[in-house]
N, C-alpha and C positions, 0 to 999 in steps of 0.2 A: 953491792953496787952499795959504796960508800954512802952514808947518811946525806951527808952536806950535797952530791952529786946527786941523790935521789931525789932531793930536794927542790932541787935546779928546772931537774925535768917535769916536775910537777907544776913548779912556775911556768913552765913553756908552755904545757899541753894545755894548762889554763886559759894564756892567753893567746894560746891559739885558739882556744873555743871562743873566744871575745872577738880575737879578729876576722875570722871566718864566719861571724854570723850564726853559729853553732847552735842548737838548742840543748843537744847530747854529747858524753863523751864516752866511748865504751873501750872497756880495759879488757881484753880476754886473750888468755896464752894460745899462741902458735897464730895470734895474727897481729899486726903495725892497730898502735891507736886508729878508732876510729870513731867520724864524729855523725851525727846527724845533721842536716844541711836542707831544713824543707821539705822534710820528711824524710830525704833519703841518703842512705847511709853511704859517707866517704872515706876510704881508706887513707890513712896519712902515708904516701909509698915514701916520704923521705925518713920516716923514722923503721927500725927494725922491728922485727916479729920479735912480741913480747915473751919473756917466760915467766913461769907462775911466781918465780921468789922476786923478779923485778917487780910486778904487780904488787906482790905481798909488801914489798919493802915502799910501795908508791900508796899504798892504802895505809901501812902504819904513819907515815906523813901525814896523810888526813886525819888520822883517828886523834894524832896529835900527844894522847898519852899512853903508855905502855899498859895502865888498868884497861881500856877501853878494847886496846889490841887484843888483850889477851881474853875481852869477853866475847870478841870477835871470833877467834879461835874455838872457844865452846860453845857457842852459839849457832857458830858456821854461816851465819846472817845477820848483819844490821842494817838500818836504815838511820843514818844520821847528817847534820849539816856540818860542810865547810865555807868557813869565812874567807875570801881571797881579798885582794886588794882593792882599794876603795868601795869600801862595805858592799863588794859582788859576794854572793853567796851561792854555793850548789848543793846540792838536794844528790845524797851518796846512798847507794843500795852497794854494801858489799857481801860478797857470797861466794862458796863454791861452787865448781862445776868439771866433773870428770878430775877431783881430787887439786885442782889448781885455783888461787884464788882469782876472782872476775871481780870488775867492780862496773856500776853504770852510773854516773854523773849528770844532774839534770841542772841547766844554770836556770839561778832564779831569778828575776828582775830586783834591782835594786832598788825600783819604785813600782809602787802601785798602780796599774794604771789604771782610766775612768774608764766606763761603759763605751765611751765615746771613740776611746783610742783603740780599743779590742774590737769595733765593730760590730756588739750586741743589739740586740733589738733593744730602744730606749726604754718600752714598757718593763724591763724588768727594774729599771728605778724605782716603779712601783710598789716591788714587794716590801722595799722595807718599812712601807708605811705600814705595816704588820707591826702590832705590839706584841704579839705571841703567837705561836704554831712553828712550824717545820719547813725547811724550804731544802730542797734535796737537786743537788747537781750530781748528775751520773753522765757515764759513755767510759768509752774504754779511755787504758790507760795513755797519758801522755797526749791528751784531747785539750785540755784547757780547762780541766773544774776547778781544779785549784785557784788559778789566774782568776776566772770569772765571779769566784766564790768570793777572794779577796778582794775585790773592786766593790762589792757590793756590802763590805763588812766597813771599807773605808769612807764609803758616801754615807754610811752610818755614822761614822766618826766627825765628818764634818759637815754633818747638818744637826747634829743633834746630842744633849748630851746623855751620856748611857753608861753604865758601865759595862763595858765587853772583855770577855773571858773568851781565850782560846786554848785549846788542847789539843796538841799534835805531838806528831813525831813521824819527821821534826818536825822542828818551825820552820816554815820556808819563808814568807813574807814578812822582814820586821815593819809594825806600823808607829807611827809619827804621831801620838795623841795631837787630839783638836780640840773638838769642843766634847770628846768621849775618855773617859778613863780607860785604858787596854791595859788590860792583864794576860800576857801571853806566857801558857805553860806547857814547857815540853817533857814527854814521857821519856822517863833515863835520866834526868839532870832536875828535871820542876816536882815530878812525881814518879813513884815507882809504875805504877799502873794506872791504863787508861782508864778502864772501870772505876777504880779509886777517886781518880781528879775529877770524872763524870759526877760521883756522886755527891762529891766536895763542892762542887759549883751551888748546889742548891742552899749552901750557907755563906755564900759569898759575895749575897745579894749582887747576882749578874742579873742584866737586862736581856742583852744580848750573846747567845753563846755558838761560837764556832767547836763544833766535835772532830772535824776531821772525817777518817771514814769510818761509815757503818760496818764494822766488820763479822759481828757475832752475835748469838743470843743475847748476850750480855752487855754488849755495848747499843745494841737496837733497841732492848725494852729499856735499858737506863734512858736514852736520846727519847723515846716517847715519851716517859716519864718526865722528863723534865721539860718537855715541850708542852706537857698538858699544864704545868704548876706556872704559867704566865712568863715563860721565857720565850724570846723567838731564837731559834735554833735550827743553824747551817750545818750541813752534814754532806758528805759524798756517798755514794755506794758505785762499786764497778757492774753496772749493770747496762744496757743499750738503751733501752729506751722505758715511758713511764709505766705501759704495761707491764711489762717485767720488773719494774724494780717495787712495784705494788706487789705482787707476787712472790719475790725474795724475801719483801721484808714478813710476808706472813706466814711463807713458808718454815722461817726457823723456827717458828713458836711449834709446841706440839699439837697436835691437831685438838685436843680439846680447849685450846685458849685461842685458836684461831677465829672465830668469830667476835670474841671479845676484840683482839688488836685490828679484825678490821672494822669495828663502830669506832675505834680509840682513834684509827689512821684517818677515817673518813670524816672525824671533826678537827684534828690538829693540823693535819697538813696545809701548807699554803700553796705550795708549787713544786713542780717537778721539772727540771730543765735540764735537758740533755743537748750535747752538742758533740760534735765532731771538725778538726781541723784538717784544710785542705789545702793543698799547695791553690797560689794565686798565680793567676797568668802575670807573667813580670816579676816573681819573686814574691816570697813571703808567703804567709799561712791568713789565709781566714778562717772563721767560723759558720758553720752551719748549725743552727738552733732549734731545738723543738722546747715548746713552754706548754706543759698543761697548767692550767690554774684549777684549784677545787672549786669546780661549782656545784650547785645542789645535781643535777645531772651526773657529774664525779662522782661525788660523794656517795650517791645512790649506787653505782656500779660498784665500788671499791664496799660498800656494805653487805650487797647483794653476791660477791665473789665473780662478777663479770667484769670482769677487765680485759678480753676481749673486745671488747666495744669502746675500750677507751680510742684506741686509734681514730675510729669516727668521730666520736665528740670533739677529737681535736682539730680533725680536719674543719667540720662543719662551726665549730667556735670562734672563727678567725675574728670575727666583728668584736668577741668579749676580751680579746688579747690572746688568744690562744694561736700557736703559729705549730704546724707538722713539721716534719725533719724533711720529708718530700717538698714542701712547698717553698721550705730555706736553700734545699739542693738547686731546685727548678730555678729559685731567684737568682742564684748565683753564675748559671750557664746562661738565662736569659738574659744578666747584665753585663756579660762575657766578664766573667770576674775568675770565673775557675773553668776547665776543660770540661768537657761531658765524661770523658774517659778518666778523670779523676773523682768526680762523684758518682759515676752509678755504681760502685760495689756498695754504697752506703745507701741507696733507695730500698725501700720496702715494698711497695704497690708500685711496681714498674707501669702498669693501665694508669692508674693517676697519674705516674709524675708524666708522662709523655703527654696529658690533657695539660699538668700545669706548664708544660714546657710551652706550651702555646699563646698561654694566658698572661 
């Protein structure tokens, strides 16, 4: 396929993502281009089945330079961002499967939405009043962690003068500085390695730091150190809830260090926010949110390695600003925002959930 026609096809597909209000575009060999619209996968029947060569040509257009394309061929997978018309951006994951090139593109809003616009609990705004500590956003891929996190970062930007540094792979939301200074660093183009950038941030006079995803021992250990040294740190973890998040962080360390890490985490943790995006009656998606705040009870449970007690603490601490995921799910059903069949798969305690549906 000639380069020019490939570029036109890419433009057509990205335009269709916008026109159909899709969140994602999937390019997989042997299938037509596929959109994700309100959680459902929709094949574009008007398009032919994609070949591996056609996808490789499209990805080459998205990568923009031969050097990056060669890097993908060598590493066999790559995360990057692509700027489309009118400052619209896509987060792209290009990878190989069964020997063929494939790609998943996620539309990134060109506007950072507010807490209200995202239908998030208003008490999340209070988290930015902390001057230091660790705020974690957790949940499955594609359920809005980065979007919610960006909303709080931008709230800091609009309300007080801070030096905000983000380390992202790739950069998703582009912030427009208001009261704060904002430095956004992308792994690969602005820094060679996530760990190096995170250590460097200690010398950059930052107040608020977004470190993207905590993936491994190095990133988790360095993030804890940064949060301990007087910074407010935002990060994401691919876990399902608060208890699993604490366990995941602790378990990545050697056993002889785990008691020390429990003590550190109990001191620096501000909150763990878990969310799911659910199809809304009438179209669109809405979040169900769990909020665990670091109270004395939570800190004690973390130190004593009793994370199995966290769900009950969250459920019984609603008056202190905490929200259980089951409560959020039940509220969405009670208010006729979501259908029961769409939320039931995310319920953790079905007996409790049935009771919450009645109140």
